N, C-alpha and C positions, 0 to 999 in steps of 0.2 A: 908460533906460526900466526896467532889471531893478528900480531904486530905486521907482519908480510903481508896478511890480508887488506889490513887498514892501510897499508903504504901503497898497495895495488889498486883499493877501491879511490884513495885519494889522486891516482894517477890517472884512473879512468874517469874520475868525474872533472877533472880538469881537459882531459880529451875530449869527452863529448859532454858540454858545457851544456847544452840546449837540453839534451834529455835529463841530466843530471836537475838543472834548473826546474824543467816542468815535474820531475818527478817529486822534487824538494817542495815546491810548492803547493802540488796536489795534496802531498802527504801534510803539510802545514797547514792548508786550509782546514782540511778534514778535521786535524785536531784543534784548529782555533774553534770551529763551530761547537764540534761535541765539548769541549770546554766551557763555553759560552752557556750551551744547556746546562751543563755538570751546577756551574758556578751560580746560575739562576736559582736553582733548587737548593744548591748549599747555602744562599744568603739566606732563601725565604724559610729553610728547616731547621739550622744548626744555630746553637748559640751565639749570638753575636750583642754586641752592646746596643741598647740597653736591655736586652732580652736574653738575660745568661739562663733561664729554667724553662725553655720551651719543650725540654722534653719530660716534665712533669705538669704541664698547663694544660687544664680544661676549660673550654670554651663552649658557653651558652650565648647564642645570638638573637635568636627569631624564635618567636612563638605563635601558634595559631588558636584562635578560638572560635568554634562553631557551633551554629545555632541548627541542628539537624530537622528540626521539624521545619523550620522558615528556608533552611537551605543557604544560611548565611555563613560567608568565611569571611574573618578577619584576621590578618597577620601582619606582624611588625617584632620591632626591638622591645626589650621589657622594659617596664616602668619603675620608678623607685618603690613603689608600692612592692612589687613583684619580687625585687631585689631585698627589701627591706625585710619582709616577710619570709621569704622560701631560701635566700641565698646566703646572706650573713650569717645566720645563724648555724650553717651547715657543720655539723660536727666532726665530718672526717678530713676538712679542709684546713692547711694550714695557713692559706689568706685567700680572701675574697676581695674582688675589685670589680666595680661597676663604674663604667665612663662611657662618655658620647660615642655613639657609634658612628658619627661622621664628624670630620672636622667643620667649624664654623668659622666663617669671616668674621673680621673686626677690624677697625681702624684705631690707631693710636695718634694721639696728638703729640707731636715731638715739644718739649718744653721750651726750647728757644725759638723755635721758628713758627711753631704753631701749625706746622705742616703735617697732613694727615697719613700716615702709612699703612699699608695693609698688614694684617697679622693673622696666622692660621691658629686658633683655637681648640683646644681639646678639654672638655669639661670633664672633671675625674673625682674621684672620693680620696680618703687618706688609704687606702688599701693598696691603690694605685703605685705608692712610693715602696711599697715591701714588694709588690708583684713585681716589679722592675727595678733594675738596680742603675740608678741614677748616679752621676758623678757630679755632686754639689760642691761648686766653685765657691760661692758665699749663700750664707745664710742655712734654710732648711726649708722641708716641705711645710704647708699650711697645716694646722692643727687640726685636731681632732673637733676641738670647740669652736674653731673657724666654719668647719665644714657644717656641723650641727647648727649653726648660727646663721650661715649661709652669708658668710661675712666677705665683702669684696677683696678676697686676697690673691695673690697670682704667683706662681712660680714660672721665671724666665728664663729662655732659651740664652746661651753665652752670646750670639749673635745678635738677638733681639736687645739684649742689655746694651750692648756697646753701641748699637744704633739708637737706641734711646737716650743713653745716660753718657757713654763714650766710656764706659767702665763695666766689670763685672760686679765690683763692690757696693752693691747698690741695695742691700736688703734693707727694709724698713723703709725707704725711700716710696713716693707717690706717683701714679701716671694716669693719665686719661686716657680710658678705654671706651670707645662708643658713649663718650660724653659722663661716662662714671668714672668715680675715682676708685682706684685700685691701689692695695699697698705690696710692695713687692715681700714675700717671705724668702726667696730664695732663687739663686741662679744656677743651672746646671749646664754640663757640657752637651752641645747640640746631639739631638740626634737627627738619624737620617729618614728622609722619606723611604728608602729602603725598607724600613720597619714601620709599615703604616699604623700598627697599634699603637705605637709609644710617639710617632712624629707629631710635634707640635712646635710652634714658637711660644706660646704661652700655655699653662695647665690653670685651670680656675675651678673652684670647688663648684659641682655641678648644683648644688643647693642654691648658689648665689643667682642661678636662672631658672625664674617661675615657670618655664616651659616643661623644664625637666619633673618638675613637681606634679603635674597634672593628672589627673586618674581619669580616664574614659568610661562611663558607666555601661556602654553595651559592651565593652569587652573585659568586664568584671575587674576594671581599674588595673589589668595586667600589660596592655600594652603600650609602650611609650619609645624612648629615645635611646635607651641603654643596652651595651653590650657587657656580659659578665666573665670574667677569667677566673678559675679558680685555681690555687696552687696546692698540688697535692705533695705530702709528706715525702713521698717517694714515689717512684714511676710504679711499684707494685701496688700502692694505695691509690690508683688511678680507678680501679675498679670498683674499688669502696666506694669512691666519690661519685663516680655516675650511677651506682645502686640506690645512694642515699637519695640523690636529686629524683629518679626514677620513681622512687617510693613516694616521694614527697607529691610527685604530681598523680599517682596513682590513687593516693587519698584524697586529694581535692575534686578529682574527677568522681570518685565514689559517692561525693556528697552533692553534686549538681545533678539537676533535673534537667533543664532547658539548654544546658552549654555543656560544652565537651573541650577540653584543652589538649592540643596536638602540639608534640615537644619538636615535631619536623626534624627527627632525627639527633636532635642536640640532648645531652652533651655529647662533645667528641674531643679528643684531642688536639691540641694546636696542629701537631702536622697533618691529620686527616684534614682539619679546617683548611690548611691552604689551598686544597685542592677542590672545595667547593665552590662552583661557578654561581650557585643561585642559594641565597639564605633561606628559601622557601622548600629546597630539595636536597637530599643527601647526595653524596658522592656517588656517580656512577663510576665505578674502578673500571669495568669493561671499558666503556669509553676512553677513560684515561689511559690506560695502559695501550689501545690501540692507535690512539694519537700520538703519544711518547712512543712506541714501538715503530711508527711510520716515519717519524722524525727521525730517529735514531738509526734506520735503515737506509732514509737517504743520506744522511751525514756519514755514515760508515760503509756500508756495503758498496753504495754506487761509485765513490772515489776506489774502493778497492777493487771493484771489476774493472774500472777504468786503468788503474796503474798495473794488474795482471795483463792486460793487453798490451801493455807498454813493454813491461819485462818480457812477456813472450816474442815481442817483435825484438827487443834488443837481444835475448838470447840466440835467436834465429840468425843475426848478423855475427855472433860468435862462434858459431859452429865449427867454423874451420878452426879455429884458435884451442876449441874443446878437443877438437878429433885429433890435433896435433899433441897436444899433451896427454890424450888417452894414449897415443901412439907409444908415447914416451914411458908410458908406464905409470901415470899418474891415477889413480885409483878414483872411480866415482863418486866415492865419497869425501874424497878431499875437494874434488871439484864443485861438488854440491854444499861443503862448507863454505867455499870461497864464495860462492854466488851469493848463498846467504848472508855471509858478513856483509859483503859489499850492499846487498840489498839495507841491512840494519844501520849501516852507516848512513846512507840516504834518509832512512826512516828517522834517525838521530838528530840530524840537521833539519829534517821536516818538523821535528818536535819542537825544537828551540825558534822556529819561525813561528810554530802555530803557538806555542806561549806567549811569544811577544804579542804577535795579532790579536788574541783573546783578551787580554788586558787593554789593548789599543780600542777595540772595538765597544767592549765593556765601558770603557772611560769614557769614550767619545759619543756612545749610545745612553749612557747612563740614566737620562731622563726619561727613556721610553723602554730600555730595554728589559727590564724586571717584568714589565706587563704584556711580555712579546708573545705569550702562550695563554693570556688571560683571556677568557670570553668576554668578561665586563672589565676592562683596564680601569684603573683609578686614573682621573687625570690630576696631573701635577698641578697644583695650585700657581697662579702666576707669582712671580718674583724668588718661587723656591728652587732650589738646584740640588738634585740629587747628587749625593757623595757615598763614596765607600772606603771605609776604614781598612787598613792593612790587614786585620783579622777577617773580613769578609773576603777578601781577594786572593791572599798567600795562603794557599793550602796545599802543602806537597802531597796531601794523602789525594786531594782531589785530580791534582797534575796527574801523580802515578798511577792511579786508576785510568785515567782518559790515556794516558800515554801506553800503557800496558795493551789497554784493547786496541788500539791502535797499531800497535808492533805485531800484536797477534794476527790481526786481519791482514797485515802485511805481510806478515811471514808466510800464510798461507797464499796469498796473492803471489810471492816470489815461488814458492816450493813448488806448485804443481807446473807451473812452467818450466822451471830448473827440470824436474824430474823428465818431463818430457822431450826436453832438448838433451839432456844426459844420455837418454834411453836408446838415442840415434846409433845405429853402428858407426864405428870408427870410419869406414869407407865412406858412408853417406855423408857424415860430417865433413871428411876431407874434399869432397867433391860439391858440398854445398855452395851454391853460386851467390848466395845473399852477402 
């Protein structure tokens, strides 16, 4: 019986091409826009290369030091002193990594042409290579001895290594960065700008940059340029990590007279940190849910209402046909099944169109689409092109959930007009003028 309904649906699609095209395109756009919204957060929240441990990562970005007596307030990222004294010794953590909160610009002199090319630098520690799972194509990370000594050593991205040397097999070779000589310790597969915590074109020990070692006396030496990521041994151990950090700062505050340290809501899990719009303010979940709810309503319910109107109009035109079939003994249940199968058939075609549209829109808008809902979007550096790995885009679960939500909405958008039309008396249906 379902096969017969599908054949009838195909014939109706061919006979009413304008209606069918509008319906399919409307459904496709709703699914495409919803897919984009879901994929944005899927890319931001789920494990992707080279960040496979997002589900058990704890973040500490900002700190504030206040002088209540003088009403002074200083906030910023963490200093090397704060990281060295309070975070590296954490007992509950599997790995602790501190790295530059922001990318920095550098210029590399090409060996043969002496041309200066820009490069994006991330200053890191050795824990960075344990916190994140980079694929090394040559060499290895800079060593702890390199880090402690502040030696000018660097890990290059695959694309930058090709641009400088024409090859990735360049471990041990030297290049000029900002007129200083650096040794290549290793080359890794490129990270995407879609993973801003790990993206760079070369990674350097932050001890090689004197700015990262400065200690400000007016902020107890705690404010600097570093962000700290802590890897908990398991998801259940995240609470223990947070409690240990909170206890550390409680003890510090108990020893201070003129100053007070405000953790600004940190530490927090990576997935909560994604929604933080301001480093100095905790996530306002009411605002987040309100904004995302409005977007979802606009993407799903508005098209559903429009489609319900189209379906209602279409059923009105088919009332004589439905009246004749009821007069020949076809039950209301069978007619309802047919109308819903026809709607599901068009919804499936719209779903396939929506899937294609969503990937096309994400690909062509890859350099701005991830920051679409950010209050303070990161500006993509000049010469950098965001790319998405297949693992970021092709998620059957994401499409399945989005498609099911759209099917449910389209089902109800078809159900109520169909019931209203089928509840008409046979005589009224046969004499309908539409």
